[in-house]
C-alpha positions as CSV (number, residue, x, y, z in Angstrom):
1,M,-265.2,-56.3,-12.5
2,R,-263.3,-59.7,-13.9
3,F,-261.4,-59.2,-16.9
4,R,-260.4,-61.7,-19.2
5,I,-257.2,-61.4,-21.2
6,G,-256.5,-63.1,-24.4
7,I,-253.9,-64.9,-25.5
8,F,-253.3,-62.2,-27.9
9,G,-253.7,-59.8,-24.7
10,L,-251.3,-61.8,-22.9
11,I,-248.5,-61.3,-26.5
12,A,-249.0,-57.6,-25.8
13,V,-248.6,-57.4,-22.3
14,C,-245.4,-59.3,-22.4
15,A,-244.1,-57.0,-25.4
16,V,-245.2,-54.2,-23.3
17,A,-243.0,-55.5,-20.2
18,N,-239.7,-56.0,-22.6
19,A,-240.2,-52.9,-23.8
20,L,-240.4,-51.3,-20.2
21,A,-237.0,-53.6,-19.4
22,G,-235.0,-52.8,-21.9
23,A,-235.8,-48.7,-22.0
24,K,-232.7,-48.3,-19.4
25,D,-230.2,-50.0,-22.2
26,K,-230.7,-47.7,-24.9
27,P,-230.3,-44.2,-24.8
28,V,-233.5,-42.4,-24.4
29,S,-233.7,-40.2,-27.6
30,A,-235.6,-39.9,-30.5
31,Q,-231.9,-38.9,-31.7
32,E,-229.9,-42.1,-33.3
33,S,-227.0,-40.4,-34.1
34,V,-225.6,-36.9,-33.4
35,T,-222.3,-35.1,-34.5
36,V,-220.5,-32.1,-32.5
37,P,-217.7,-29.8,-33.0
38,A,-214.7,-30.7,-31.0
39,V,-211.6,-28.9,-29.9
40,I,-208.5,-30.5,-29.6
41,D,-207.0,-29.6,-26.8
42,H,-203.1,-31.0,-26.1
43,N,-204.5,-34.1,-28.8
44,R,-208.0,-33.9,-26.2
45,V,-210.6,-34.3,-27.3
46,I,-213.1,-31.8,-26.0
47,I,-216.8,-31.5,-26.9
48,D,-220.3,-29.0,-25.2
49,V,-222.6,-30.9,-23.1
50,E,-226.0,-30.6,-20.4
51,V,-225.4,-32.9,-18.1
52,A,-228.3,-33.1,-15.4
53,G,-228.8,-34.2,-11.8
54,A,-231.0,-36.4,-10.0
55,N,-232.3,-33.3,-8.3
56,G,-233.6,-32.0,-11.8
57,S,-231.2,-29.9,-12.0
58,S,-229.4,-29.1,-15.5
59,Q,-225.7,-27.9,-16.2
60,K,-223.7,-27.0,-19.8
61,A,-220.4,-28.3,-19.1
62,R,-217.5,-29.1,-21.3
63,A,-216.7,-32.9,-21.6
64,W,-213.4,-34.5,-22.1
65,V,-213.9,-38.2,-24.1
66,D,-211.5,-40.7,-22.7
67,N,-212.0,-44.2,-24.6
68,G,-208.8,-44.9,-22.7
69,D,-210.5,-44.5,-19.1
70,P,-213.1,-46.6,-17.8
71,E,-213.5,-44.2,-14.9
72,M,-215.8,-41.4,-14.8
73,G,-215.3,-38.3,-13.4
74,I,-216.3,-34.7,-13.0
75,S,-214.9,-31.5,-11.4
76,R,-216.2,-30.5,-7.6
77,R,-217.5,-27.1,-8.8
78,L,-219.8,-29.1,-11.5
79,A,-220.7,-31.9,-8.7
80,A,-221.6,-28.9,-6.6
81,V,-223.8,-27.1,-9.2
82,L,-225.9,-30.8,-9.5
83,G,-226.5,-31.5,-6.0
84,L,-224.4,-33.9,-6.0
85,N,-223.6,-36.1,-2.9
86,V,-220.2,-35.5,-2.7
87,S,-217.5,-38.0,0.0
88,C,-214.4,-38.1,0.5
89,D,-211.9,-40.3,2.4
90,G,-208.7,-38.7,2.6
91,N,-207.3,-39.3,-0.4
92,T,-210.3,-39.9,-2.9
93,C,-213.4,-38.3,-3.3
94,S,-216.5,-39.7,-5.0
95,A,-220.2,-39.0,-5.8
96,P,-223.5,-41.1,-7.7
97,P,-223.1,-40.1,-11.1
98,P,-225.5,-37.5,-13.0
99,E,-229.2,-39.0,-14.4
100,S,-227.9,-38.0,-18.2
101,I,-225.8,-36.3,-21.0
102,T,-227.3,-34.8,-24.0
103,I,-224.9,-34.0,-26.5
104,G,-226.1,-31.9,-29.6
105,G,-229.5,-32.6,-29.0
106,M,-229.4,-36.5,-28.4
107,K,-229.4,-37.7,-23.9
108,F,-227.5,-40.7,-22.8
109,P,-228.4,-42.4,-19.7
110,L,-225.3,-42.5,-17.5
111,F,-227.4,-45.9,-15.6
112,E,-224.0,-47.9,-15.6
113,I,-221.4,-45.7,-13.7
114,K,-222.1,-46.4,-10.0
115,T,-219.8,-43.6,-8.9
116,V,-217.9,-40.7,-10.2
117,E,-214.1,-39.1,-9.3
118,I,-213.7,-36.4,-8.5
119,P,-210.2,-34.8,-7.5
120,L,-209.8,-34.2,-3.5
121,N,-208.2,-30.6,-3.8
122,A,-208.9,-29.2,-7.7
123,K,-212.6,-27.2,-6.8
124,T,-213.0,-25.9,-10.1
125,V,-211.3,-28.1,-12.9
126,L,-211.9,-31.6,-13.3
127,A,-208.2,-32.0,-14.2
128,A,-205.3,-29.4,-13.6
129,G,-204.2,-27.9,-17.4
130,V,-207.6,-29.2,-19.0
131,H,-211.0,-27.0,-19.5
132,A,-213.4,-29.7,-18.9
133,D,-215.5,-30.3,-15.7
134,L,-216.8,-34.0,-17.0
135,K,-214.7,-37.1,-18.3
136,I,-216.4,-39.4,-20.6
137,P,-215.7,-43.2,-20.3
138,S,-215.1,-45.8,-22.3
139,T,-218.2,-47.4,-19.9
140,V,-220.1,-45.0,-21.4
141,L,-219.3,-45.1,-25.1
142,R,-218.8,-48.6,-25.1
143,R,-222.8,-48.5,-26.1
144,Y,-222.8,-46.9,-28.9
145,D,-220.9,-46.3,-32.4
146,V,-218.6,-43.6,-32.0
147,L,-216.7,-41.8,-34.6
148,V,-213.4,-39.2,-33.6
149,D,-212.4,-36.9,-36.8
150,F,-209.4,-34.9,-36.0
151,P,-208.8,-33.1,-39.0
152,G,-212.4,-31.9,-38.9
153,R,-212.4,-31.7,-35.3
154,K,-215.8,-33.2,-34.8
155,F,-217.2,-35.9,-33.0
156,S,-220.5,-38.4,-33.7
157,I,-221.7,-40.8,-31.4
158,G,-224.3,-42.8,-32.1
159,S,-227.0,-46.1,-31.9
160,P,-224.8,-48.6,-33.5
161,G,-225.5,-49.3,-37.2
162,T,-225.9,-45.4,-37.7
163,I,-222.8,-44.4,-38.0
164,A,-221.1,-45.1,-41.1
165,F,-217.4,-45.7,-41.4
166,H,-214.9,-45.5,-43.8
167,G,-211.7,-45.9,-44.7
168,T,-209.4,-49.5,-43.4
169,S,-210.9,-51.2,-40.1
170,A,-209.6,-54.2,-38.2
171,K,-211.1,-56.5,-35.7
172,V,-209.9,-55.9,-32.2
173,L,-210.6,-56.8,-28.6
174,V,-213.6,-55.2,-26.6
175,N,-213.3,-56.0,-23.0
176,P,-216.9,-56.0,-22.4
177,E,-216.6,-55.6,-19.1
178,N,-215.6,-51.5,-19.7
179,G,-215.2,-50.8,-23.0
180,L,-211.1,-51.1,-23.2
181,I,-210.1,-51.6,-26.7
182,Q,-206.9,-53.2,-27.5
183,I,-205.8,-53.8,-30.8
184,P,-202.7,-56.4,-32.5
185,G,-200.0,-54.4,-33.6
186,Q,-196.7,-55.4,-35.2
187,I,-192.6,-53.6,-34.1
188,E,-189.8,-55.4,-36.2
189,K,-192.0,-58.3,-36.9
190,K,-193.0,-59.0,-32.9
191,K,-196.7,-59.6,-32.5
192,F,-197.7,-57.1,-29.3
193,N,-201.8,-55.8,-28.4
194,L,-201.5,-52.6,-28.0
195,A,-204.3,-50.3,-26.7
196,L,-206.8,-47.6,-28.4
197,D,-206.4,-44.2,-26.4
198,L,-207.8,-41.2,-27.5
199,G,-207.8,-39.9,-24.2
200,S,-203.8,-39.7,-24.1
201,S,-201.7,-37.2,-25.6
202,I,-198.9,-39.4,-26.5
203,S,-198.0,-43.1,-26.7
204,F,-196.2,-45.5,-24.3
205,L,-194.3,-48.9,-25.2
206,A,-193.7,-51.5,-21.7
207,Q,-190.6,-50.9,-20.2
208,D,-188.9,-53.8,-21.7
209,V,-190.3,-53.2,-25.0
210,F,-189.2,-50.5,-25.0
211,D,-185.8,-51.1,-24.0
212,D,-184.9,-53.9,-25.9
213,L,-185.9,-51.4,-29.3
214,S,-183.7,-48.8,-27.7
215,A,-180.4,-51.2,-27.0
216,A,-180.8,-52.6,-30.9
217,H,-181.3,-49.5,-32.3
218,A,-179.2,-46.6,-31.5
219,D,-179.7,-44.9,-34.7
220,W,-183.4,-43.8,-33.4
221,P,-184.0,-40.6,-32.1
222,Q,-184.2,-40.6,-28.6
223,M,-184.0,-38.2,-25.6
224,T,-185.3,-37.5,-21.7
225,G,-187.6,-35.5,-20.2
226,A,-191.2,-34.9,-20.9
227,V,-191.8,-32.0,-23.2
228,G,-194.2,-31.7,-26.1
229,P,-197.4,-33.8,-26.3
230,A,-195.5,-36.1,-24.1
231,N,-195.2,-33.3,-20.9
232,M,-199.0,-35.4,-19.9
233,W,-200.3,-34.4,-16.0
234,G,-196.6,-33.1,-15.1
235,L,-196.2,-35.6,-12.7
236,E,-192.4,-35.5,-10.5
237,E,-191.2,-38.2,-12.8
238,E,-191.9,-37.1,-16.4
239,P,-188.8,-34.8,-16.5
240,K,-187.2,-38.5,-16.2
241,W,-189.0,-40.2,-18.6
242,K,-187.7,-41.8,-22.0
243,L,-188.9,-41.5,-25.3
244,M,-188.1,-43.3,-28.6
245,R,-189.4,-42.4,-32.0
246,L,-190.2,-45.6,-34.0
247,D,-188.9,-46.9,-37.5
248,R,-192.4,-48.4,-38.2
249,L,-195.5,-49.6,-36.2
250,Q,-197.6,-51.8,-37.8
251,Y,-200.9,-51.1,-35.8
252,G,-204.0,-53.1,-37.0
253,P,-204.1,-52.0,-40.9
254,L,-202.1,-49.3,-40.0
255,F,-198.5,-48.6,-41.3
256,L,-197.7,-45.6,-39.3
257,T,-193.9,-44.1,-39.1
258,N,-192.0,-42.1,-36.6
259,V,-194.2,-42.7,-34.0
260,A,-193.2,-41.7,-30.7
261,V,-193.3,-43.2,-27.6
262,V,-192.6,-43.4,-24.2
263,E,-190.8,-45.9,-21.9
264,F,-194.5,-47.3,-19.7
265,P,-192.7,-48.3,-16.2
266,K,-193.1,-51.9,-15.0
267,D,-196.5,-50.9,-12.3
268,R,-198.2,-48.4,-14.1
269,M,-198.3,-51.4,-17.2
270,E,-199.7,-54.3,-14.5
271,F,-201.9,-51.8,-14.0
272,F,-203.5,-51.3,-17.3
273,Q,-203.1,-54.5,-18.5
274,K,-205.2,-55.6,-15.3
275,R,-208.1,-53.6,-16.4
276,A,-207.3,-54.2,-20.5
277,G,-208.4,-58.0,-19.1
278,V,-205.6,-59.4,-22.1
279,A,-202.5,-59.3,-22.6
280,T,-201.1,-55.8,-23.8
281,S,-197.6,-54.1,-24.3
282,G,-198.7,-50.4,-24.4
283,V,-200.4,-47.9,-25.3
284,L,-201.6,-46.0,-28.7
285,G,-202.5,-42.3,-28.2
286,S,-204.3,-39.9,-29.9
287,Q,-200.9,-37.9,-31.4
288,A,-200.1,-40.9,-33.5
289,L,-203.7,-40.6,-35.5
290,L,-204.1,-36.3,-35.5
291,N,-204.2,-37.3,-39.8
292,Y,-207.1,-40.4,-39.4
293,R,-210.8,-40.0,-38.6
294,V,-211.1,-42.7,-35.9
295,G,-214.4,-44.9,-36.1
296,M,-215.4,-47.7,-33.3
297,S,-218.0,-49.7,-33.7
298,Y,-217.9,-51.4,-30.1
299,A,-221.5,-53.6,-31.1
300,R,-218.7,-55.0,-33.9
301,S,-215.5,-55.0,-32.7
302,T,-214.2,-53.3,-34.8
303,V,-212.3,-49.8,-35.3
304,Y,-211.8,-48.0,-39.0
305,F,-209.3,-45.4,-39.8
306,E,-209.9,-43.1,-42.5
307,I,-206.8,-40.8,-43.7
308,G,-208.3,-37.3,-43.9
309,R,-205.3,-35.6,-44.0
310,T,-200.9,-36.2,-44.2
311,F,-199.4,-33.4,-42.3
312,N,-196.4,-34.4,-40.7
313,F,-196.6,-32.4,-37.4
314,P,-193.8,-30.6,-35.9
315,D,-194.4,-31.9,-32.3
316,F,-191.2,-31.4,-30.4
317,D,-190.0,-28.1,-32.4
318,V,-190.1,-26.9,-28.8
319,I,-188.7,-24.8,-25.7
320,G,-187.4,-27.8,-23.7
321,L,-189.3,-27.6,-20.2
322,V,-190.8,-30.2,-18.6
323,L,-193.9,-28.6,-16.4
324,R,-196.4,-28.4,-14.0
325,P,-199.8,-27.7,-13.9
326,E,-201.1,-26.2,-10.7
327,D,-204.8,-26.2,-9.2
328,D,-204.8,-22.5,-9.1
329,G,-203.4,-22.1,-12.9
330,R,-199.7,-21.5,-12.2
331,Y,-197.3,-23.0,-13.8
332,T,-194.2,-24.9,-12.3
333,V,-191.4,-25.9,-13.9
334,L,-190.4,-29.2,-13.3
335,G,-186.8,-30.0,-15.3
336,A,-185.7,-29.6,-18.2
337,A,-185.3,-32.2,-21.2
338,E,-181.9,-33.6,-22.3
339,A,-181.7,-34.2,-26.4
340,Q,-179.8,-37.3,-27.2
341,G,-175.9,-37.0,-27.0
342,T,-176.3,-32.8,-25.6
343,Q,-174.5,-32.2,-22.3
344,S,-175.0,-28.6,-20.9
345,E,-178.0,-26.3,-21.5
346,P,-180.0,-29.0,-22.7
347,S,-183.4,-27.0,-22.9
348,G,-182.6,-24.4,-24.4
349,A,-183.6,-22.0,-21.6
350,D,-180.5,-21.6,-19.2
351,G,-180.9,-19.9,-16.3
352,V,-184.2,-21.9,-15.6
353,Q,-184.5,-24.0,-12.1
354,P,-187.0,-26.6,-11.0
355,G,-189.6,-24.8,-8.9
356,D,-189.6,-21.8,-11.2
357,H,-193.1,-20.7,-12.2
358,L,-193.7,-19.7,-15.9
359,V,-195.5,-16.7,-15.9
360,A,-195.8,-15.9,-20.0
361,V,-194.3,-16.1,-22.6
362,D,-193.8,-13.4,-25.5
363,Q,-195.8,-11.1,-22.7
364,I,-199.0,-13.3,-22.5
365,P,-199.8,-14.9,-19.6
366,V,-200.0,-18.5,-19.1
367,R,-202.2,-19.0,-16.0
368,G,-204.9,-20.3,-16.3
369,A,-204.2,-21.7,-19.8
370,T,-204.7,-25.1,-21.0
371,M,-201.6,-27.6,-21.1
372,G,-201.9,-27.0,-25.0
373,Q,-201.8,-23.8,-25.3
374,V,-199.4,-23.3,-23.2
375,W,-197.3,-25.6,-25.2
376,A,-198.4,-24.3,-28.3
377,L,-196.8,-20.9,-27.0
378,L,-193.7,-23.2,-26.5
379,G,-193.2,-24.5,-29.4
380,A,-191.2,-22.6,-32.7
381,T,-189.4,-23.4,-35.4
382,P,-185.4,-24.7,-33.7
383,G,-183.5,-21.6,-33.5
384,K,-186.3,-18.9,-32.6
385,E,-186.6,-17.3,-29.1
386,R,-189.3,-17.0,-26.8
387,R,-188.6,-14.5,-23.9
388,L,-189.6,-15.9,-20.8
389,T,-191.3,-14.0,-18.1
390,I,-189.9,-16.1,-14.7
391,E,-191.4,-16.3,-11.3
392,R,-189.1,-17.0,-8.3
393,G,-189.2,-16.6,-5.2
394,G,-192.0,-13.6,-5.5
395,K,-189.5,-11.8,-8.4
396,E,-190.1,-11.9,-12.0
397,F,-187.4,-12.0,-14.4
398,L,-186.8,-13.2,-18.4
399,V,-185.2,-15.7,-19.5
400,V,-184.6,-15.4,-23.7
401,A,-185.0,-19.5,-24.9
402,K,-184.2,-20.8,-28.2
403,A,-186.4,-23.5,-29.5
404,Q,-184.8,-27.4,-30.0
405,H,-185.3,-30.2,-32.9
406,F,-186.2,-32.4,-30.3
407,L,-186.4,-36.2,-31.1
408,P,-186.2,-35.7,-34.4
409,E,-187.0,-38.1,-37.6
410,V,-185.5,-41.4,-38.0
411,P,-183.1,-41.5,-40.6
412,D,-183.4,-44.0,-44.0
413,G,-179.7,-46.1,-44.4
414,D,-178.9,-42.7,-46.5
415,G,-179.0,-40.5,-43.4
416,K,-182.0,-38.5,-45.1
417,K,-185.6,-38.1,-43.0
418,K,-187.8,-40.8,-43.7
419,K,-191.0,-39.9,-45.8
């Protein structure tokens, strides 16, 4: 039998072919956008998702939304449930990605993800101190409109043009390869690019910029030791991290005051700058934006900031211990913070030593808790006591510690706190 195809038939065939070719570049869902509840834990955005494996299996999981990292991560537990083929080379483990994730009923294919990173030692979690099995990276987010509502504790995502953004906006630099965002800003009339990283619980400044500002402004509060939101992961060097509160920072359309920043070591800054693909001098983390709804329109290279509340979070009113979450759920003491000008008992927890384990705070066990939950327990009005149960060498003892007001607000010209 012979078939004849006219010009309209050719047009129809081409249209179908083009639609099929482009289908993989679009979310496989009848929905155009979705909004789901979010947990803000240690300033990290955690949502519930459903993950589909290539073998047809499906599993509900908690996902960490991290627009500041282009690499997708998955826990070993979830990889096993989904039947992913995990391979390790002695230093890292990886696997082919799941087929898709579903957020609030909307399906998002993961065709652009080539491999997922898997913790080498941790068997049950994606990262110690974080209750999530999956990390949604910038590489996935960059195909969509994204809105993080910190005050409302909500997360929205949808096809480009489907989310109504409000507030002030700024044109930004988006790396087309991985979706990392850089926003022009100013400190002391000097212009810098700073990454927008809502996956980071604190902000960072390049070492040379930090040191110049620190030397020029002895009146700006400074300290040594990563406590509170600066206690990111429990790295060995965190007790030596330098912190400072900036008087004023212009970030796109925003004018932020009293922004807490950590000095970024030169080697790490070079790594982040290479990933960004443009000159950058640091990272603005979520701690500086907890009062805002932050909208990211990747297609328009535009970020929106809408104020949702005005509240000064007592972020550094804490017991001054630097902690490391372990893979088994325990918390190890790495050291103590030192406030500016103090010489003795800097942590307010006399008798606690590096290598000790924090067992409980006011009789509430901390094993298996998230970093955010532990720091909520260690936070208190300055001078208020917390009863710490400490374990050393298999024996437990009690330490009564007092919270301190680390890294106070920058004073104005009259010596008063700046609003």
